[in-house]
C-alpha positions in Angstrom: -33.9 -3.0 -32.3 -36.1 -1.6 -29.5 -35.9 -4.8 -27.4 -32.2 -4.3 -26.7 -32.9 -1.1 -24.9 -34.6 -0.2 -21.6 -38.0 1.4 -21.3 -36.4 4.8 -20.5 -33.9 4.5 -23.3 -36.7 3.6 -25.8 -38.9 6.4 -24.6 -36.1 8.9 -24.9 -35.1 7.7 -28.4 -38.7 7.9 -29.5 -38.8 11.6 -29.0 -36.4 11.8 -31.9 -39.1 10.0 -33.9 -41.6 12.6 -32.8 -39.6 15.8 -33.2 -38.0 14.8 -36.5 -41.3 15.6 -38.3 -40.7 19.2 -37.4 -37.1 19.1 -38.5 -37.9 17.8 -42.0 -41.3 19.4 -42.7 -40.9 22.8 -41.1 -37.2 23.4 -40.9 -36.0 21.8 -44.1 -38.7 21.0 -46.7 -42.3 22.1 -46.8 -42.2 25.4 -44.9 -39.2 26.9 -46.7 -40.7 26.1 -50.1 -44.1 27.5 -48.9 -42.4 30.6 -47.6 -40.3 31.0 -50.8 -43.4 30.9 -52.9 -45.2 33.4 -50.7 -42.2 35.8 -50.8 -41.9 35.4 -54.6 -45.6 36.2 -55.1 -45.1 39.3 -53.0 -42.3 40.5 -55.3 -39.3 39.6 -53.2 -36.3 38.4 -55.2 -34.9 34.8 -54.7 -31.6 36.0 -53.2 -33.4 38.4 -50.8 -36.0 35.8 -49.7 -33.2 33.3 -48.9 -31.3 36.0 -47.0 -34.4 36.9 -45.0 -34.9 33.3 -44.1 -31.2 33.2 -43.0 -31.7 36.3 -40.8 -34.9 34.8 -39.3 -33.0 31.6 -38.3 -30.3 33.7 -36.8 -32.8 35.7 -34.7 -34.5 32.5 -33.4 -31.2 30.9 -32.5 -30.0 34.1 -30.8 -33.0 34.1 -28.5 -32.5 30.6 -27.4 -28.7 31.0 -27.2 -29.2 33.7 -24.6 -31.8 31.7 -22.6 -30.1 28.3 -22.8 -27.4 28.4 -20.0 -29.6 30.4 -17.6 -32.7 28.1 -18.0 -30.4 25.0 -18.0 -28.8 26.0 -14.8 -32.2 26.5 -13.1 -33.4 23.2 -14.6 -30.7 21.3 -12.8 -32.8 21.5 -9.6 -34.8 18.5 -8.7 -38.0 18.1 -10.8 -37.5 21.1 -13.1 -35.9 19.5 -16.1 -39.1 17.9 -17.2 -41.1 21.1 -16.6 -38.8 23.2 -18.8 -38.8 20.5 -21.5 -42.6 20.3 -21.5 -43.0 24.1 -21.8 -40.8 24.4 -24.8 -42.2 21.3 -26.4 -45.8 22.7 -26.0 -44.6 26.1 -27.4 -43.2 24.4 -30.5 -46.2 22.2 -31.2 -48.7 25.0 -30.7 -47.0 27.5 -33.0 -46.3 24.8 -35.6 -50.0 24.3 -35.8 -50.6 28.0 -35.9 -48.6 28.3 -39.1 -51.4 26.6 -40.9 -53.7 29.5 -40.1 -51.5 32.3 -41.4 -52.6 33.7 -44.8 -50.2 32.5 -47.5 -49.7 36.1 -48.7 -48.3 37.2 -45.3 -44.7 36.1 -45.8 -43.3 38.3 -43.1 -45.9 37.1 -40.5 -45.0 33.5 -41.5 -41.4 34.2 -40.5 -42.5 35.7 -37.2 -44.5 32.6 -36.2 -41.8 30.3 -37.6 -39.4 32.0 -35.2 -41.5 31.2 -32.1 -42.0 27.6 -33.3 -38.2 27.3 -33.8 -37.5 28.5 -30.3 -39.9 25.9 -28.9 -38.4 23.1 -30.9 -34.8 24.0 -30.2 -35.6 24.8 -26.5 -37.2 21.4 -25.9 -34.1 19.8 -27.6 -31.8 21.4 -25.0 -33.5 19.5 -22.2 -34.1 16.4 -24.2 -30.4 16.1 -25.0 -29.6 16.7 -21.3 -31.9 13.7 -20.4 -29.4 11.4 -22.1 -27.4 11.2 -18.8 -30.5 10.2 -17.0 -31.7 7.4 -19.2 -28.5 5.4 -20.0 -25.0 4.4 -18.8 -22.0 6.3 -20.2 -20.7 3.3 -22.2 -24.0 3.1 -24.0 -24.4 6.8 -24.9 -22.9 6.6 -28.4 -25.3 3.7 -29.3 -28.4 5.2 -27.7 -27.8 8.7 -29.2 -27.1 7.3 -32.7 -30.2 5.0 -32.5 -32.3 8.0 -31.5 -31.2 9.8 -34.7 -31.8 6.7 -36.7 -35.3 6.4 -35.4 -35.8 10.1 -36.1 -35.0 9.7 -39.7 -37.2 6.6 -40.1 -40.1 8.3 -38.2 -39.9 11.5 -40.1 -40.5 9.7 -43.4 -44.0 8.8 -42.5 -45.5 12.3 -42.0 -43.2 13.5 -44.8 -44.6 10.9 -47.3 -48.2 11.8 -46.3 -47.4 15.5 -46.8 -45.7 15.0 -50.1 -48.6 12.9 -51.4 -51.1 15.5 -50.5 -49.0 18.4 -52.0 -48.2 16.5 -55.2 -51.9 15.4 -55.7 -53.0 19.0 -55.2 -50.4 20.2 -57.7 -51.6 17.7 -60.3 -55.3 18.6 -59.7 -56.1 15.1 -58.5 -57.6 16.3 -55.3 -59.7 19.5 -54.8 -57.1 21.4 -52.8 -54.9 24.3 -53.6 -51.2 23.7 -53.1 -51.1 26.3 -50.3 -53.9 24.5 -48.5 -52.0 21.2 -48.9 -48.9 22.8 -47.3 -51.0 24.0 -44.4 -52.3 20.5 -43.9 -48.6 19.4 -43.7 -48.1 21.9 -40.9 -51.0 20.4 -38.9 -49.8 16.9 -39.5 -46.4 17.9 -38.1 -48.0 19.3 -35.0 -50.2 16.3 -34.3 -47.4 13.8 -35.0 -44.9 15.6 -32.8 -47.5 15.9 -29.9 -48.7 12.4 -30.0 -45.4 10.6 -30.2 -43.8 12.7 -27.5 -46.1 11.0 -25.0 -43.6 8.2 -24.1 -41.0 10.8 -23.3 -43.3 12.8 -21.2 -44.6 9.7 -19.3 -41.5 7.5 -18.8 -38.4 9.7 -18.8 -37.5 11.2 -15.4 -34.6 13.3 -14.0 -32.3 11.0 -12.1 -29.4 13.3 -11.5 -30.2 16.7 -10.0 -29.3 19.4 -7.5 -31.6 19.5 -4.5 -34.0 22.4 -4.2 -32.9 25.4 -2.1 -34.1 28.9 -1.3 -33.8 31.6 -4.0 -33.2 29.1 -6.8 -32.8 31.7 -9.5 -30.2 33.7 -7.6 -28.4 30.5 -6.7 -28.5 29.4 -10.3 -26.7 32.6 -11.4 -24.1 32.0 -8.7 -23.5 28.5 -10.0 -23.2 29.8 -13.5 -20.7 32.3 -12.4 -18.8 29.7 -10.4 -18.6 27.5 -13.6 -16.9 30.4 -15.5 -14.5 31.1 -12.6 -13.5 27.4 -12.5 -13.4 27.0 -16.3 -9.9 25.4 -16.1 -11.5 22.4 -14.5 -13.5 21.9 -17.6 -10.8 22.5 -20.2 -11.6 19.4 -22.3 -15.3 20.1 -22.2 -15.0 23.7 -23.3 -12.4 22.9 -25.9 -14.8 20.4 -27.4 -17.5 23.1 -27.4 -15.2 25.4 -29.3 -14.7 22.8 -32.0 -18.4 22.0 -32.0 -19.2 25.8 -32.4 -17.5 25.8 -35.8 -18.3 22.5 -37.4 -22.0 22.2 -36.2 -22.5 25.7 -37.6 -22.0 24.4 -41.1 -24.1 21.3 -40.5 -27.1 23.2 -39.2 -26.9 25.9 -41.9 -26.9 23.3 -44.7 -29.9 21.5 -43.1 -32.0 24.6 -42.6 -31.2 26.3 -45.9 -31.0 23.4 -48.3 -34.4 23.8 -49.9 -34.0 27.5 -50.3 -30.6 26.8 -51.9 -32.1 24.2 -54.2 -34.9 26.6 -55.2 -32.4 29.2 -56.2 -30.7 26.7 -58.5 -34.0 26.1 -60.3 -34.8 22.7 -58.9 -38.6 22.1 -58.9 -40.4 21.8 -55.5 -41.5 18.3 -56.4 -37.9 17.2 -57.1 -36.7 18.9 -53.9 -39.3 17.0 -51.8 -38.4 13.7 -53.3 -34.7 14.3 -52.8 -35.2 15.3 -49.2 -37.4 12.2 -48.6 -34.7 9.9 -50.0 -32.1 11.8 -47.9 -34.1 10.9 -44.7 -34.3 7.2 -45.7 -30.6 7.0 -46.5 -29.6 8.9 -43.3 -31.3 6.5 -40.9 -28.9 3.5 -41.4 -25.9 5.8 -41.6 -26.7 7.3 -38.2 -26.9 3.8 -36.7 -23.6 2.9 -38.5 -21.8 5.9 -37.0 -22.8 4.7 -33.5 -21.5 1.2 -34.2 -18.3 2.4 -35.7 -17.8 4.9 -32.8 -17.7 1.9 -30.5 -15.0 0.3 -32.6 -12.9 3.3 -33.7 -13.9 5.9 -31.1 -16.4 8.8 -31.4 -13.7 11.3 -32.1 -12.4 9.5 -35.2 -15.9 9.2 -36.6 -16.5 13.0 -36.0 -13.4 13.5 -38.1 -15.0 11.5 -40.9 -18.2 13.5 -40.7 -16.4 16.8 -40.8 -14.3 15.7 -43.8 -17.4 14.6 -45.7 -19.1 18.0 -45.0 -16.0 19.8 -46.2 -16.4 17.9 -49.5 -20.1 18.9 -49.6 -19.2 22.6 -49.4 -16.6 22.4 -52.1 -18.9 20.3 -54.4 -21.7 22.8 -53.8 -19.7 25.6 -55.5 -19.7 23.7 -58.8 -23.3 22.5 -58.5 -25.4 23.1 -61.6 -27.9 20.3 -62.2 -30.5 18.3 -60.3 -28.2 15.3 -60.5 -25.5 17.4 -58.8 -28.0 18.2 -56.0 -28.9 14.5 -55.7 -25.2 13.7 -55.2 -24.8 16.5 -52.7 -27.9 15.3 -50.8 -26.6 11.7 -50.5 -23.2 12.9 -49.2 -25.1 14.9 -46.5 -27.3 11.9 -45.7 -24.2 9.8 -45.1 -23.0 11.9 -42.2 -25.8 14.3 -41.1 -27.2 12.1 -38.3 -23.9 10.6 -37.3 -22.1 13.8 -36.7 -25.0 15.2 -34.6 -25.5 12.0 -32.6 -21.9 11.5 -31.7 -21.4 15.2 -30.8 -24.3 14.8 -28.4 -23.0 11.6 -26.8 -19.4 12.8 -26.8 -20.4 15.9 -24.8 -22.7 13.9 -22.5 -19.7 11.7 -21.5 -17.7 14.8 -20.5 -20.3 16.6 -18.3 -20.9 16.2 -14.6 -24.3 14.4 -14.6 -25.9 16.5 -11.8 -25.2 19.7 -13.8 -26.1 18.2 -17.2 -28.7 20.9 -17.9 -26.3 23.7 -17.2 -23.7 22.2 -19.4 -26.1 21.3 -22.1 -27.2 25.0 -21.9 -23.6 25.8 -22.9 -23.8 23.1 -25.6 -26.9 24.9 -26.8 -25.4 28.4 -26.7 -22.3 27.3 -28.6 -24.5 25.5 -31.2 -27.0 28.3 -31.4 -24.5 31.2 -31.7 -22.8 29.1 -34.3 -26.2 28.8 -36.1 -26.3 32.6 -36.2 -22.9 32.9 -37.9 -23.6 30.2 -40.5 -26.8 31.6 -42.0 -25.5 35.1 -41.8 -22.3 34.0 -43.6 -24.4 32.3 -46.4 -26.8 35.3 -46.6 -24.1 38.0 -46.8 -22.0 36.0 -49.3 -25.0 35.2 -51.5 -26.1 38.8 -51.6 -22.5 40.2 -52.2 -21.7 37.7 -54.9 -25.2 37.2 -56.3 -24.6 33.4 -56.1 -26.1 30.9 -53.6 -23.3 28.5 -54.6 -20.7 30.9 -53.2 -22.8 31.2 -50.1 -22.7 27.5 -49.4 -19.0 27.2 -50.3 -18.2 29.9 -47.7 -19.1 27.4 -45.0 -16.0 25.3 -45.7 -13.9 27.5 -43.5 -16.1 26.6 -40.5 -15.5 22.8 -41.0 -11.8 23.3 -41.3 -11.5 25.3 -38.1 -13.7 22.8 -36.2 -11.5 19.9 -37.4 -8.3 21.6 -36.3 -9.6 22.4 -32.8 -11.1 18.9 -32.4 -7.6 17.4 -32.7 -6.7 19.0 -29.4 -9.7 17.5 -27.5 -8.9 14.3 -25.6 -11.2 11.2 -25.6 -13.8 11.2 -22.8 -12.2 8.1 -21.3 -8.9 10.0 -20.9 -10.5 12.9 -19.1 -10.9 13.1 -15.3 -14.3 14.7 -14.8 -14.5 17.8 -12.6 -16.9 17.4 -9.6 -20.5 18.9 -9.8 -20.6 22.7 -9.6 -22.5 22.3 -6.3 -21.2 19.0 -4.9 -22.8 19.6 -1.5 -26.3 19.5 -2.8 -26.8 16.7 -5.3 -29.0 13.7 -5.5 -29.9 10.7 -7.6 
């Protein structure tokens, strides 16, 4: 698979392999279970601890949503994209490692450091996504983006398996470790994996499209940002897509980040949850690649429709979920579309943006995605607390997918859109 791609494409895709360890171990699996156990031991109810996790995710995403467009606009200057990426990448790796040294009874402190690590991870992804325009041609974006997600799912299984084995063996008393210590080792494994396998991205991927440096770059960046808003009609298709993305990706992200907390509330054992999440990663890898191939045949927009439809079914099915088997079925449905819908959203957007301003526009991509990620967890948290049911909380997300689907019908295919010129067409370079 890797031989079909250039060195830059391979290096870019390999960052998905590196960062996906954080996504599965910290965002989705081990950390939420570790946190839930810590909160329960401190006397916090299941519904409240799930709600607090939702509020924490909302805070982290709000911070980055506010920074994204501003930092993205500045990063469009020559040589700055890699520097911003490196800063947030380092922030995420360091604070992921720090989680291993927080006492297990300090559940509130765990949430604080988790917030910083989440800002680092998501911040690095803003600039990583924007590098897609630098590493490949427009007609290859669907395939490269989808392959990246596929590699991410495959790569995430390795540190995940190691972490599961250590945790399960500690639970069974087969190794002289407490379960809390085993979980902390998983946090360290994540940080090391993420840091080591990001090296190809740091070494081989470079900013090809940029705006040339000029005096007072921060001031000029704010002026360019203002100019974009004033000339927003030139980017109608782009911002219409962002509006659709705002709604449907909200539901996707919320299901990903709160799935283990939801499963715990349903009484599914931590061991079963970890196994289910592992299988989900394995199944998701070929489906992510399949979405990329089908997008070349049926268009990316039609495949986004498919993904949204499947997630709507997920939300409806979640309302009636009662058993571990039900959760297995739900997880497999998510696996079939999770990577595909994210990969094709990224490539669809990349095909719409002016390449020289890719960071600025991926900053908007980030702010729409992150503000959406505030709404989703809050919707689940409030609904769960009001109804006293986590099932109702997940079901409430169905409205987001429906709205996103309807708006997406008004977005034209990228090939039918005449791109607006760069925001500052007098100062660009390749």
